[in-house]
C-alpha positions in Angstrom: -38.4 -7.7 -2.3 -36.0 -6.0 0.0 -35.7 -2.2 -0.2 -32.0 -2.4 0.6 -29.6 -1.0 -2.0 -25.9 -1.9 -2.3 -23.3 -0.5 -4.5 -20.5 -2.9 -5.4 -17.3 -1.8 -7.1 -15.0 -4.0 -9.2 -18.1 -5.9 -10.2 -17.2 -7.0 -13.7 -15.6 -10.3 -12.6 -14.4 -12.4 -9.6 -15.5 -11.5 -6.1 -17.4 -8.4 -7.2 -19.5 -10.2 -9.7 -20.2 -13.0 -7.2 -21.2 -10.5 -4.6 -23.6 -8.8 -7.0 -25.2 -12.2 -7.7 -25.4 -13.2 -4.0 -27.0 -9.9 -2.9 -29.5 -9.9 -5.7 -30.4 -13.5 -4.8 -31.1 -12.2 -1.3 -33.4 -9.6 -2.6 -31.2 -6.5 -2.6 -31.3 -3.8 -5.2 -27.6 -3.8 -6.4 -25.8 -1.3 -8.5 -22.7 -2.9 -10.1 -19.7 -0.6 -10.8 -16.8 -1.4 -13.1 -15.0 -0.1 -16.2 -16.0 -2.8 -18.7 -19.5 -2.2 -20.0 -19.8 -5.5 -21.8 -19.1 -7.4 -18.6 -21.6 -5.3 -16.6 -24.3 -5.8 -19.3 -23.8 -9.5 -19.1 -24.0 -9.4 -15.3 -27.2 -7.3 -15.4 -28.7 -9.9 -17.8 -27.9 -12.7 -15.3 -28.9 -11.0 -12.1 -31.2 -8.1 -12.8 -28.8 -5.6 -11.2 -28.4 -2.0 -12.2 -25.0 -0.9 -13.3 -22.8 2.2 -13.8 -19.7 2.2 -16.0 -17.0 4.1 -14.0 -13.3 4.1 -13.2 -12.9 4.8 -9.5 -9.4 6.2 -10.0 -11.1 9.1 -11.9 -12.6 11.8 -9.7 -15.0 13.0 -12.3 -16.2 9.5 -13.0 -16.8 9.0 -9.2 -18.8 12.2 -9.1 -21.0 11.1 -12.0 -21.3 7.6 -10.4 -22.6 9.2 -7.2 -25.1 11.3 -9.0 -26.5 8.3 -10.8 -26.6 6.0 -7.8 -28.2 8.5 -5.4 -30.8 9.3 -8.0 -32.1 5.7 -7.6 -32.9 6.3 -4.0 -31.3 5.5 -0.6 -27.9 3.7 -0.4 -27.6 1.2 2.4 -24.3 -0.5 1.6 -21.1 0.2 -0.3 -18.8 -2.8 -1.0 -15.4 -1.5 -1.9 -14.1 -4.5 -3.8 -12.2 -2.9 -6.7 -8.5 -3.5 -6.4 -5.7 -5.8 -7.5 -2.1 -6.6 -7.5 0.5 -5.6 -10.2 3.8 -7.3 -10.4 5.7 -9.9 -8.3 9.2 -8.8 -7.5 11.6 -7.8 -4.7 11.6 -4.2 -3.6 15.0 -3.8 -5.2 13.6 -4.9 -8.6 10.2 -3.4 -8.4 8.8 -0.6 -10.6 7.7 2.4 -8.5 4.9 3.0 -11.1 3.4 -0.4 -10.0 3.3 0.8 -6.4 1.6 4.1 -7.4 -1.0 2.2 -9.6 -1.8 -0.2 -6.8 -2.1 2.5 -4.2 -4.3 4.6 -6.5 -6.7 1.7 -7.1 -6.8 -0.1 -3.8 -6.6 2.9 -1.4 -7.4 6.2 -3.1 -10.1 4.7 -5.2 -11.8 3.3 -2.1 -11.4 6.7 -0.4 -13.0 8.5 -3.4 -16.1 6.3 -3.5 -16.5 6.1 0.2 -16.3 9.8 0.7 -18.7 10.4 -2.2 -21.4 8.0 -0.9 -21.0 8.6 2.9 -23.8 11.3 3.0 -26.2 8.8 1.3 -25.1 6.0 3.6 -25.7 8.2 6.7 -29.1 9.4 5.4 -30.3 5.8 4.8 -30.2 5.3 8.6 -28.8 1.8 7.9 -25.5 2.4 6.2 -22.6 -0.1 5.8 -19.1 0.4 4.3 -17.4 -2.9 3.4 -13.7 -2.9 2.4 -12.4 -6.1 0.7 -8.8 -6.0 1.7 -6.5 -9.0 1.8 -4.5 -11.1 4.3 -1.6 -9.2 2.6 -3.0 -6.2 4.5 -2.2 -8.0 7.8 1.1 -9.7 7.0 3.8 -8.9 4.5 5.4 -11.4 2.2 8.5 -11.4 0.0 8.0 -10.4 -3.7 4.8 -8.6 -2.9 5.7 -5.4 -1.0 3.8 -3.0 -3.3 0.5 -4.9 -3.0 1.0 -5.6 0.8 1.7 -1.9 1.4 -1.5 -0.9 -0.5 -3.6 -3.4 1.4 -2.1 -2.5 4.7 -3.2 1.1 3.9 -6.7 0.0 3.0 -6.9 -2.0 6.3 -5.8 1.2 8.1 -8.6 3.0 6.2 -11.1 0.5 7.5 -10.0 0.9 11.1 -9.9 4.7 10.9 -13.3 4.9 9.3 -14.7 2.8 12.1 -13.4 5.2 14.7 -14.7 8.2 12.8 -18.2 6.8 12.1 -19.0 5.2 15.4 -22.2 6.9 16.6 -23.4 7.8 13.1 -25.3 4.6 12.5 -22.8 3.5 9.7 -21.0 0.2 10.2 -17.5 -0.4 8.8 -16.6 -4.0 7.9 -13.3 -5.4 6.6 -13.2 -8.7 4.8 -9.6 -10.0 4.3 -9.4 -12.9 1.9 -6.5 -15.2 1.6 -5.9 -17.3 -1.6 -8.9 -16.9 -3.9 -8.9 -18.5 -7.3 -10.6 -16.1 -9.7 -10.2 -15.8 -13.4 -8.2 -12.6 -13.4 -6.4 -11.8 -10.2 -3.2 -13.8 -10.6 -3.3 -13.4 -14.4 -3.1 -9.7 -14.0 -0.5 -9.9 -11.3 1.8 -11.9 -13.6 1.2 -9.8 -16.7 -0.9 -12.3 -18.5 1.3 -15.3 -17.9 -1.3 -18.1 -17.6 1.1 -20.8 -16.5 2.4 -18.7 -13.6 -1.1 -17.7 -12.6 -2.3 -21.4 -12.6 0.7 -22.5 -10.6 -0.4 -20.3 -7.6 -3.4 -22.6 -7.0 -1.8 -26.0 -7.6 -1.7 -28.6 -4.9 -4.5 -27.3 -2.7 -8.1 -26.3 -2.9 -8.2 -22.5 -2.9 -11.2 -20.3 -2.1 -13.5 -19.2 -4.9 -15.2 -15.9 -5.4 -18.5 -17.2 -4.1 -16.9 -18.0 -0.7 -16.0 -14.3 -0.2 -19.4 -13.2 -1.5 -20.9 -15.4 1.1 -18.8 -13.7 3.8 -19.8 -10.3 2.6 -23.5 -11.1 2.5 -23.3 -12.6 5.9 -21.8 -9.5 7.5 -24.3 -7.2 5.7 -27.3 -9.2 6.9 -26.4 -9.3 10.6 -28.8 -7.2 12.8 -27.6 -3.7 12.4 -26.5 -3.3 15.9 -23.8 -6.0 15.2 -20.6 -4.8 13.6 -18.2 -7.5 12.2 -15.0 -5.4 12.4 -12.8 -7.9 10.6 -13.3 -11.3 9.0 -10.2 -13.2 7.7 -11.1 -15.9 5.3 -8.5 -18.4 4.1 -8.3 -21.8 2.5 -8.0 -24.6 5.1 -4.4 -25.4 4.0 -3.2 -21.8 4.0 -2.1 -21.0 7.5 -0.3 -17.8 6.6 1.8 -16.3 3.7 4.7 -18.3 5.0 3.0 -21.6 5.4 0.8 -23.2 2.7 0.5 -27.0 2.6 0.4 -28.4 -0.9 -0.1 -31.9 -2.2 2.1 -33.2 -5.0 0.8 -35.5 -7.7 2.4 -38.5 -5.9 0.2 -37.7 -2.8 3.0 -36.3 -0.6 2.4 -33.0 1.1 4.9 -30.2 1.8 4.7 -26.7 3.3 5.7 -23.8 1.0 5.8 -20.0 1.3 4.0 -17.7 -1.0 7.3 -16.4 -2.6 8.3 -19.9 -3.5 5.6 -20.2 -6.1 
């Protein structure tokens, strides 16, 4: 059994849950972090992980999380996976509250947890910080400026941390997924509209959560002198936000842009 310990945020579903499973399968001790206790209890039953119920947008909750996690021993990896998109509209029609909520979760939440656990990551002598951003953090797209702005900021956080932590023994890794079909991401973005959420993935084979968990695990298990600065992972048929090739029921294919969904 490996003595390596990873903390994974946003672990109650999707990429976070898949990452917990993948790392525990590889022999890591994993602490899963999320707001929903029932989901974490189910995940712990499946994987044997530890868990802490915490909202990373709450400073007091992050302080309590840090105390509980570090009590369990050294921390070797932090996977900042918690995040999400809210709304799908033009800038002119967008709600500024959605921008604030996305920034608080995707950026400030990651800052809170990273800052809190950095001493433990340094002390482990083998620390890693992983930030799961998005291809939206590298190219904007119509109807999604709030999410793209937050993910651009998170990508800037990753690059800045790498500059600041070089020489400390802590690696900083950014994983930028493209279109990933999970049970909740698009559903939350479209306010629970299942038909709109399903339409996002029609006509092509999207990535699944396990694909990103595989990428995360691969970067974490490279020899520790190797830093994977940035890994962009997209479905084969998604070249960019402005070109995704979809196949219609009649077998014909056509390129579409994200905002046309």
